[in-house]
FIZALUM-846412 format. One record per residue (C-alpha): x, y, z; residue number from 1. Coordinates in steps of 0.5 Angstrom, whole numbers, plus 500, padded with zeros to 3 digits. Each point is the difference from the previous one (the first is absolute). Last residue first. Layout:
BEGIN
+-----+-----+-----+-----+
|  px |  py |  pz |   i |
+-----+-----+-----+-----+
|   X |   Y |   Z | NUM |
...
+-----+-----+-----+-----+
END
This chain:
BEGIN
+-----+-----+-----+-----+
|  px |  py |  pz |   i |
+-----+-----+-----+-----+
| 261 | 838 | 274 |  72 |
| 497 | 500 | 493 |  71 |
| 496 | 507 | 502 |  70 |
| 506 | 504 | 502 |  69 |
| 503 | 498 | 493 |  68 |
| 493 | 502 | 496 |  67 |
| 500 | 507 | 504 |  66 |
| 508 | 501 | 499 |  65 |
| 498 | 499 | 492 |  64 |
| 494 | 505 | 501 |  63 |
| 504 | 505 | 503 |  62 |
| 505 | 501 | 495 |  61 |
| 507 | 498 | 502 |  60 |
| 506 | 504 | 503 |  59 |
| 496 | 505 | 503 |  58 |
| 502 | 508 | 500 |  57 |
| 504 | 499 | 494 |  56 |
| 507 | 503 | 500 |  55 |
| 502 | 506 | 497 |  54 |
| 503 | 500 | 493 |  53 |
| 495 | 504 | 496 |  52 |
| 499 | 505 | 506 |  51 |
| 494 | 502 | 504 |  50 |
| 503 | 500 | 507 |  49 |
| 495 | 505 | 503 |  48 |
| 494 | 498 | 497 |  47 |
| 501 | 493 | 502 |  46 |
| 502 | 502 | 507 |  45 |
| 492 | 499 | 502 |  44 |
| 500 | 493 | 498 |  43 |
| 506 | 498 | 504 |  42 |
| 496 | 503 | 506 |  41 |
| 495 | 495 | 499 |  40 |
| 503 | 494 | 502 |  39 |
| 496 | 494 | 498 |  38 |
| 498 | 494 | 504 |  37 |
| 504 | 501 | 506 |  36 |
| 494 | 499 | 505 |  35 |
| 501 | 507 | 502 |  34 |
| 500 | 503 | 493 |  33 |
| 493 | 496 | 499 |  32 |
| 497 | 503 | 506 |  31 |
| 502 | 507 | 499 |  30 |
| 497 | 499 | 492 |  29 |
| 494 | 497 | 503 |  28 |
| 499 | 505 | 505 |  27 |
| 501 | 506 | 495 |  26 |
| 494 | 496 | 496 |  25 |
| 495 | 500 | 505 |  24 |
| 502 | 507 | 502 |  23 |
| 498 | 502 | 493 |  22 |
| 494 | 496 | 500 |  21 |
| 497 | 503 | 506 |  20 |
| 501 | 507 | 498 |  19 |
| 497 | 498 | 493 |  18 |
| 494 | 497 | 504 |  17 |
| 499 | 506 | 504 |  16 |
| 501 | 505 | 494 |  15 |
| 494 | 496 | 496 |  14 |
| 496 | 500 | 506 |  13 |
| 500 | 508 | 501 |  12 |
| 500 | 501 | 493 |  11 |
| 493 | 496 | 499 |  10 |
| 497 | 503 | 506 |   9 |
| 502 | 507 | 497 |   8 |
| 497 | 498 | 493 |   7 |
| 493 | 497 | 504 |   6 |
| 500 | 507 | 503 |   5 |
| 500 | 504 | 494 |   4 |
| 496 | 495 | 496 |   3 |
| 494 | 501 | 505 |   2 |
| 498 | 496 | 506 |   1 |
+-----+-----+-----+-----+
END
């Protein structure tokens, strides 16, 4: 087994690993949006609605909201 063959195997397994990670992330985003935790469509509109006086996407920072949810 020479270095070329080893590089080929490493490239193949890295590609498979990255595809699995990508699909896992897509599933995570889909599930969190279905649960109502986040609305990612609002974040997609940030680039379109980029004015100084436009309303914020979230009313509170995520860290504050997380703290308040854990108090209950």
